Backbone as JSON Lines, residues from 0, in Angstrom:
{"i":0,"aa":"M","n":[12.03,4.56,8.19],"ca":[11.86,5.05,9.54],"c":[13.23,5.09,10.2]}
{"i":1,"aa":"K","n":[13.5,6.17,10.89],"ca":[14.76,6.31,11.63],"c":[14.44,6.4,13.11]}
{"i":2,"aa":"A","n":[15.33,5.86,13.91],"ca":[15.15,5.92,15.36],"c":[16.14,6.92,15.96]}
{"i":3,"aa":"N","n":[15.68,7.68,16.91],"ca":[16.55,8.59,17.64],"c":[16.93,7.9,18.95]}
{"i":4,"aa":"L","n":[18.08,7.26,18.94],"ca":[18.5,6.5,20.12],"c":[19.0,7.39,21.25]}
{"i":5,"aa":"T","n":[19.03,8.69,21.03],"ca":[19.44,9.6,22.09],"c":[18.25,10.23,22.8]}
{"i":6,"aa":"S","n":[17.04,9.95,22.32],"ca":[15.85,10.51,22.98],"c":[15.67,9.87,24.35]}
{"i":7,"aa":"K","n":[14.98,10.56,25.23],"ca":[14.73,10.04,26.58],"c":[13.98,8.71,26.52]}
{"i":8,"aa":"L","n":[12.98,8.62,25.63],"ca":[12.19,7.4,25.49],"c":[13.08,6.23,25.07]}
{"i":9,"aa":"A","n":[13.95,6.45,24.08],"ca":[14.85,5.38,23.63],"c":[15.83,5.01,24.74]}
{"i":10,"aa":"Q","n":[16.39,5.99,25.39],"ca":[17.35,5.72,26.47],"c":[16.7,4.96,27.62]}
{"i":11,"aa":"D","n":[15.48,5.35,27.98],"ca":[14.75,4.62,29.03],"c":[14.5,3.18,28.62]}
{"i":12,"aa":"G","n":[14.14,2.97,27.35],"ca":[13.91,1.6,26.85],"c":[15.18,0.77,26.88]}
{"i":13,"aa":"I","n":[16.28,1.35,26.45],"ca":[17.56,0.64,26.46],"c":[17.95,0.28,27.9]}
{"i":14,"aa":"K","n":[17.81,1.23,28.81],"ca":[18.15,0.98,30.23],"c":[17.28,-0.15,30.8]}
{"i":15,"aa":"Y","n":[16.0,-0.14,30.44],"ca":[15.08,-1.19,30.92],"c":[15.56,-2.58,30.48]}
{"i":16,"aa":"W","n":[15.88,-2.72,29.17],"ca":[16.29,-4.03,28.67],"c":[17.67,-4.45,29.19]}
{"i":17,"aa":"V","n":[18.57,-3.51,29.4],"ca":[19.86,-3.84,30.01],"c":[19.64,-4.35,31.44]}
{"i":18,"aa":"K","n":[18.78,-3.67,32.18],"ca":[18.46,-4.09,33.55],"c":[17.85,-5.5,33.54]}
{"i":19,"aa":"M","n":[16.9,-5.73,32.62],"ca":[16.29,-7.06,32.52],"c":[17.34,-8.12,32.23]}
{"i":20,"aa":"Y","n":[18.24,-7.82,31.3],"ca":[19.29,-8.77,30.95],"c":[20.16,-9.07,32.17]}
{"i":21,"aa":"K","n":[20.63,-8.04,32.85],"ca":[21.54,-8.23,33.98],"c":[20.88,-8.99,35.14]}
{"i":22,"aa":"E","n":[19.6,-8.73,35.37],"ca":[18.93,-9.33,36.52],"c":[18.36,-10.73,36.26]}
{"i":23,"aa":"F","n":[18.0,-11.02,35.01],"ca":[17.24,-12.24,34.78],"c":[17.79,-13.2,33.73]}
{"i":24,"aa":"S","n":[18.82,-12.82,33.03],"ca":[19.34,-13.69,31.96],"c":[20.46,-14.58,32.46]}
{"i":25,"aa":"P","n":[20.58,-15.78,31.88],"ca":[21.7,-16.65,32.25],"c":[23.03,-15.96,31.9]}
{"i":26,"aa":"K","n":[24.03,-16.21,32.71],"ca":[25.35,-15.6,32.5],"c":[25.83,-15.84,31.06]}
{"i":27,"aa":"D","n":[26.35,-14.8,30.46],"ca":[26.91,-14.83,29.11],"c":[25.88,-15.08,28.0]}
{"i":28,"aa":"S","n":[24.6,-15.03,28.31],"ca":[23.59,-15.35,27.29],"c":[23.57,-14.34,26.14]}
{"i":29,"aa":"L","n":[24.14,-13.18,26.34],"ca":[24.21,-12.21,25.26],"c":[24.99,-12.76,24.08]}
{"i":30,"aa":"N","n":[25.89,-13.7,24.35],"ca":[26.72,-14.28,23.31],"c":[26.19,-15.62,22.79]}
{"i":31,"aa":"F","n":[25.03,-16.05,23.28],"ca":[24.48,-17.32,22.83],"c":[23.97,-17.2,21.4]}
{"i":32,"aa":"N","n":[24.08,-18.29,20.63],"ca":[23.49,-18.29,19.3],"c":[22.01,-18.67,19.41]}
{"i":33,"aa":"V","n":[21.31,-18.66,18.31],"ca":[19.87,-18.91,18.3],"c":[19.53,-20.27,18.89]}
{"i":34,"aa":"L","n":[20.27,-21.3,18.52],"ca":[19.99,-22.65,19.03],"c":[20.23,-22.75,20.53]}
{"i":35,"aa":"Q","n":[21.31,-22.14,21.01],"ca":[21.58,-22.17,22.45],"c":[20.46,-21.47,23.23]}
{"i":36,"aa":"Q","n":[20.01,-20.32,22.72],"ca":[18.94,-19.58,23.4],"c":[17.64,-20.39,23.38]}
{"i":37,"aa":"A","n":[17.32,-20.98,22.25],"ca":[16.1,-21.79,22.15],"c":[16.16,-22.98,23.1]}
{"i":38,"aa":"T","n":[17.33,-23.6,23.2],"ca":[17.49,-24.76,24.09],"c":[17.23,-24.36,25.54]}
{"i":39,"aa":"L","n":[17.72,-23.2,25.94],"ca":[17.45,-22.72,27.3],"c":[15.96,-22.53,27.52]}
{"i":40,"aa":"F","n":[15.27,-22.04,26.5],"ca":[13.83,-21.86,26.61],"c":[13.14,-23.21,26.76]}
{"i":41,"aa":"Y","n":[13.53,-24.19,25.93],"ca":[12.94,-25.53,26.02],"c":[13.14,-26.13,27.42]}
{"i":42,"aa":"Q","n":[14.28,-25.83,28.03],"ca":[14.62,-26.37,29.35],"c":[14.0,-25.58,30.5]}
{"i":43,"aa":"G","n":[13.31,-24.5,30.18],"ca":[12.7,-23.68,31.21],"c":[13.7,-22.8,31.95]}
{"i":44,"aa":"K","n":[14.85,-22.52,31.33],"ca":[15.89,-21.73,31.99],"c":[15.89,-20.27,31.58]}
{"i":45,"aa":"T","n":[15.02,-19.91,30.66],"ca":[14.86,-18.51,30.26],"c":[13.37,-18.26,30.04]}
{"i":46,"aa":"A","n":[12.93,-17.05,30.34],"ca":[11.5,-16.76,30.32],"c":[10.94,-16.54,28.92]}
{"i":47,"aa":"F","n":[11.76,-16.03,28.01],"ca":[11.25,-15.81,26.66],"c":[12.35,-15.98,25.64]}
{"i":48,"aa":"D","n":[11.92,-16.25,24.43],"ca":[12.86,-16.45,23.34],"c":[12.29,-15.76,22.12]}
{"i":49,"aa":"F","n":[12.99,-14.75,21.63],"ca":[12.57,-14.09,20.4],"c":[12.99,-14.98,19.25]}
{"i":50,"aa":"N","n":[12.04,-15.44,18.49],"ca":[12.34,-16.38,17.44],"c":[11.31,-16.23,16.34]}
{"i":51,"aa":"S","n":[11.4,-17.04,15.33],"ca":[10.46,-16.96,14.21],"c":[9.36,-18.01,14.38]}
{"i":52,"aa":"G","n":[8.49,-18.07,13.4],"ca":[7.41,-19.07,13.43],"c":[7.93,-20.5,13.41]}
{"i":53,"aa":"F","n":[9.16,-20.68,12.94],"ca":[9.74,-22.02,12.91],"c":[10.02,-22.55,14.32]}
{"i":54,"aa":"H","n":[10.02,-21.66,15.28],"ca":[10.29,-22.01,16.68],"c":[9.27,-23.04,17.2]}
{"i":55,"aa":"I","n":[8.06,-23.0,16.68],"ca":[7.01,-23.9,17.15],"c":[7.4,-25.36,17.0]}
{"i":56,"aa":"G","n":[8.14,-25.7,15.93],"ca":[8.59,-27.08,15.73],"c":[9.54,-27.52,16.83]}
{"i":57,"aa":"G","n":[10.41,-26.62,17.26],"ca":[11.33,-26.93,18.35],"c":[10.6,-27.14,19.65]}
{"i":58,"aa":"I","n":[9.57,-26.35,19.88],"ca":[8.76,-26.51,21.1],"c":[8.05,-27.86,21.07]}
{"i":59,"aa":"Q","n":[7.43,-28.18,19.93],"ca":[6.71,-29.45,19.82],"c":[7.64,-30.64,20.05]}
{"i":60,"aa":"A","n":[8.85,-30.57,19.51],"ca":[9.79,-31.69,19.62],"c":[10.47,-31.78,20.98]}
{"i":61,"aa":"N","n":[10.77,-30.63,21.59],"ca":[11.58,-30.63,22.81],"c":[10.82,-30.39,24.11]}
{"i":62,"aa":"S","n":[9.75,-29.63,24.05],"ca":[8.99,-29.29,25.26],"c":[7.51,-29.17,24.94]}
{"i":63,"aa":"P","n":[6.87,-30.27,24.54],"ca":[5.47,-30.18,24.12],"c":[4.55,-29.64,25.22]}
{"i":64,"aa":"Q","n":[4.97,-29.73,26.47],"ca":[4.15,-29.21,27.57],"c":[4.04,-27.68,27.52]}
{"i":65,"aa":"L","n":[4.91,-27.03,26.74],"ca":[4.88,-25.57,26.63],"c":[3.98,-25.06,25.5]}
{"i":66,"aa":"I","n":[3.51,-25.95,24.65],"ca":[2.74,-25.53,23.47],"c":[1.6,-24.59,23.8]}
{"i":67,"aa":"D","n":[0.85,-24.86,24.83],"ca":[-0.28,-24.0,25.18],"c":[0.13,-22.74,25.93]}
{"i":68,"aa":"S","n":[1.42,-22.59,26.17],"ca":[1.91,-21.43,26.93],"c":[2.67,-20.43,26.08]}
{"i":69,"aa":"I","n":[2.77,-20.66,24.78],"ca":[3.52,-19.73,23.94],"c":[2.58,-19.03,22.98]}
{"i":70,"aa":"D","n":[3.01,-17.89,22.51],"ca":[2.19,-17.12,21.58],"c":[3.09,-16.17,20.81]}
{"i":71,"aa":"A","n":[2.56,-15.57,19.81],"ca":[3.29,-14.57,19.02],"c":[2.56,-13.24,19.15]}
{"i":72,"aa":"Y","n":[3.32,-12.19,19.19],"ca":[2.76,-10.86,19.35],"c":[3.39,-9.91,18.33]}
{"i":73,"aa":"P","n":[2.65,-8.88,17.96],"ca":[3.24,-7.89,17.05],"c":[4.34,-7.1,17.75]}
{"i":74,"aa":"I","n":[5.2,-6.5,16.97],"ca":[6.26,-5.67,17.5],"c":[5.64,-4.47,18.2]}
{"i":75,"aa":"P","n":[6.11,-4.1,19.4],"ca":[5.53,-2.94,20.1],"c":[5.65,-1.65,19.27]}
{"i":76,"aa":"K","n":[4.73,-0.75,19.52],"ca":[4.68,0.53,18.8],"c":[4.83,1.67,19.81]}
{"i":77,"aa":"I","n":[5.21,2.82,19.31],"ca":[5.27,4.02,20.15],"c":[3.85,4.5,20.43]}
{"i":78,"aa":"K","n":[3.04,4.63,19.37],"ca":[1.64,5.04,19.51],"c":[0.74,3.91,19.02]}
{"i":79,"aa":"E","n":[-0.39,3.74,19.65],"ca":[-1.31,2.68,19.25],"c":[-1.72,2.81,17.79]}
{"i":80,"aa":"S","n":[-1.78,4.02,17.29],"ca":[-2.2,4.25,15.9],"c":[-1.08,3.96,14.89]}
{"i":81,"aa":"D","n":[0.14,3.74,15.34],"ca":[1.25,3.43,14.42],"c":[0.96,2.13,13.68]}
{"i":82,"aa":"K","n":[1.45,2.08,12.45],"ca":[1.25,0.91,11.59],"c":[2.06,-0.29,12.11]}
{"i":83,"aa":"D","n":[1.5,-1.49,12.03],"ca":[2.24,-2.71,12.34],"c":[3.33,-2.88,11.3]}
{"i":84,"aa":"Q","n":[4.51,-3.3,11.74],"ca":[5.56,-3.57,10.77],"c":[6.47,-4.68,11.27]}
{"i":85,"aa":"G","n":[7.04,-5.38,10.32],"ca":[7.99,-6.43,10.64],"c":[9.37,-5.83,10.83]}
{"i":86,"aa":"I","n":[10.23,-6.54,11.55],"ca":[11.57,-6.02,11.78],"c":[12.65,-7.04,11.43]}
{"i":87,"aa":"E","n":[12.26,-8.16,10.91],"ca":[13.25,-9.19,10.61],"c":[13.44,-9.3,9.1]}
{"i":88,"aa":"T","n":[14.67,-9.42,8.69],"ca":[14.98,-9.59,7.28],"c":[15.73,-10.9,7.12]}
{"i":89,"aa":"S","n":[15.32,-11.67,6.17],"ca":[16.05,-12.9,5.84],"c":[16.69,-12.71,4.47]}
{"i":90,"aa":"N","n":[17.93,-13.03,4.38],"ca":[18.64,-12.97,3.11],"c":[18.85,-14.39,2.62]}
{"i":91,"aa":"I","n":[18.05,-14.77,1.64],"ca":[18.06,-16.14,1.15],"c":[18.53,-16.13,-0.29]}
{"i":92,"aa":"P","n":[19.67,-16.77,-0.57],"ca":[20.13,-16.79,-1.96],"c":[19.16,-17.6,-2.84]}
{"i":93,"aa":"M","n":[18.88,-17.06,-3.99],"ca":[18.04,-17.76,-4.96],"c":[18.89,-17.98,-6.2]}
{"i":94,"aa":"V","n":[19.03,-19.22,-6.58],"ca":[19.92,-19.56,-7.68],"c":[19.24,-20.52,-8.65]}
{"i":95,"aa":"V","n":[19.8,-20.59,-9.83],"ca":[19.38,-21.59,-10.81],"c":[20.47,-22.65,-10.84]}
{"i":96,"aa":"W","n":[20.08,-23.87,-10.6],"ca":[21.03,-24.99,-10.59],"c":[21.69,-25.11,-11.96]}
{"i":97,"aa":"K","n":[23.0,-25.27,-11.98],"ca":[23.71,-25.3,-13.26],"c":[23.3,-26.48,-14.13]}
{"i":98,"aa":"N","n":[22.79,-27.56,-13.55],"ca":[22.37,-28.74,-14.31],"c":[20.86,-28.78,-14.55]}
{"i":99,"aa":"S","n":[20.21,-27.64,-14.36],"ca":[18.77,-27.58,-14.56],"c":[18.41,-27.94,-16.01]}
{"i":100,"aa":"K","n":[17.32,-28.72,-16.18],"ca":[16.87,-29.07,-17.53],"c":[16.27,-27.85,-18.23]}
{"i":101,"aa":"H","n":[15.76,-26.89,-17.44],"ca":[15.1,-25.72,-18.01],"c":[15.57,-24.45,-17.29]}
{"i":102,"aa":"P","n":[16.84,-24.08,-17.45],"ca":[17.35,-22.92,-16.72],"c":[16.63,-21.62,-17.07]}
{"i":103,"aa":"E","n":[16.17,-21.5,-18.29],"ca":[15.47,-20.27,-18.67],"c":[14.14,-20.13,-17.93]}
{"i":104,"aa":"V","n":[13.45,-21.25,-17.67],"ca":[12.2,-21.22,-16.93],"c":[12.47,-20.89,-15.46]}
{"i":105,"aa":"A","n":[13.51,-21.52,-14.9],"ca":[13.87,-21.24,-13.51],"c":[14.26,-19.78,-13.33]}
{"i":106,"aa":"K","n":[15.05,-19.25,-14.25],"ca":[15.47,-17.86,-14.17],"c":[14.26,-16.92,-14.29]}
{"i":107,"aa":"A","n":[13.36,-17.23,-15.19],"ca":[12.15,-16.4,-15.34],"c":[11.31,-16.43,-14.07]}
{"i":108,"aa":"F","n":[11.22,-17.6,-13.43],"ca":[10.48,-17.7,-12.18],"c":[11.11,-16.83,-11.1]}
{"i":109,"aa":"L","n":[12.43,-16.93,-10.94],"ca":[13.12,-16.12,-9.94],"c":[12.94,-14.63,-10.21]}
{"i":110,"aa":"E","n":[13.05,-14.25,-11.45],"ca":[12.86,-12.84,-11.79],"c":[11.44,-12.38,-11.48]}
{"i":111,"aa":"S","n":[10.47,-13.27,-11.67],"ca":[9.07,-12.88,-11.42],"c":[8.8,-12.67,-9.94]}
{"i":112,"aa":"I","n":[9.42,-13.47,-9.08],"ca":[9.11,-13.32,-7.65],"c":[9.81,-12.13,-7.01]}
{"i":113,"aa":"V","n":[10.83,-11.6,-7.66],"ca":[11.48,-10.4,-7.12],"c":[11.1,-9.15,-7.91]}
{"i":114,"aa":"S","n":[10.21,-9.29,-8.85],"ca":[9.77,-8.17,-9.66],"c":[9.02,-7.15,-8.81]}
{"i":115,"aa":"V","n":[9.26,-5.88,-9.06],"ca":[8.58,-4.81,-8.33],"c":[7.07,-4.93,-8.49]}
{"i":116,"aa":"T","n":[6.6,-5.4,-9.62],"ca":[5.16,-5.51,-9.84],"c":[4.51,-6.59,-8.98]}
{"i":117,"aa":"N","n":[5.31,-7.5,-8.43],"ca":[4.76,-8.56,-7.58],"c":[4.9,-8.27,-6.09]}
{"i":118,"aa":"L","n":[5.48,-7.12,-5.73],"ca":[5.64,-6.77,-4.31],"c":[4.32,-6.28,-3.75]}
{"i":119,"aa":"P","n":[4.08,-6.54,-2.45],"ca":[2.89,-5.95,-1.8],"c":[2.99,-4.43,-1.86]}
{"i":120,"aa":"P","n":[1.86,-3.73,-1.87],"ca":[1.88,-2.27,-1.99],"c":[2.78,-1.56,-0.99]}
{"i":121,"aa":"D","n":[2.83,-2.06,0.26],"ca":[3.64,-1.36,1.28],"c":[5.15,-1.57,1.06]}
{"i":122,"aa":"L","n":[5.54,-2.46,0.17],"ca":[6.96,-2.68,-0.13],"c":[7.36,-2.17,-1.5]}
{"i":123,"aa":"A","n":[6.4,-1.63,-2.22],"ca":[6.67,-1.18,-3.58],"c":[7.76,-0.11,-3.59]}
{"i":124,"aa":"V","n":[8.62,-0.22,-4.55],"ca":[9.72,0.73,-4.7],"c":[9.26,1.83,-5.65]}
{"i":125,"aa":"S","n":[9.47,3.08,-5.25],"ca":[9.03,4.18,-6.13],"c":[10.23,4.83,-6.78]}
């Protein structure tokens, strides 16, 4: 999927989020890292925090009073009929430890989990 960032719809969306940032975000928050942004959320200094499912542990540990006030939502779509899709990619190195007792088994396991035949249909490579 490609986005046309010069379309009126895209430009209006960009302007909306820039306005939201300028009016409601803590100064310099555009440069905050994930932990800094999450900490502001725990402290009640920012209204929302885009994060992963792991965020729930931080809420439980730092601001348990917020647990019943948070939720997860699908990524917005242009049309209601558009397919749901994820937008986050994690790049996680997978390695075989050099001192492994069974490196051939570990390597076979790694190869099996990245095999095209084990991908969900919507991720299959043609």
